[in-house]
C-alpha positions, 0 to 999 in steps of 0.5 A, spaced: 514 502 483 512 509 481 513 514 486 507 518 485 504 512 488 508 513 494 506 520 494 498 519 494 499 513 498 503 517 503 498 523 503 491 517 504 496 515 510 498 522 513 491 524 513 487 518 515 488 514 523 486 508 522 487 500 522 487 500 514 492 506 514 498 503 519 498 497 515 498 500 509 504 505 512 508 498 513 507 495 506 509 502 504 516 502 507 517 496 505 516 497 499 523 502 500 526 497 504 525 490 500 531 486 501 530 487 509 522 486 510 518 480 506 510 481 506 506 476 508 500 472 504 496 476 510 498 482 508 497 480 500 490 478 502 489 485 506 492 489 500 486 485 496 481 487 500 484 493 500 484 495 492 477 492 491 473 497 497 476 502 494 472 507 491 478 514 490 480 512 483 487 515 484 488 511 490 486 504 488 491 505 483 497 507 487 494 500 491 494 496 485 501 499 483 504 497 491 501 490 489 504 489 484 511 492 486 510 488 493 507 481 491 508 480 483 
């Protein structure tokens, strides 16, 4: 996964305190230690919905990069 995408997502999570940012932080942590945690189907559905609804293009691209990394 591109390090810039991780930075964009981390910046979003640090500046927003919401259920969405909390879940994104968990998924981002999985991308750092992929062998220790496995994303679920619910995670995939959540991420797809987040990508579809995201208006910020930079964050949307970062979420797509995370999706590709975690779910192929």
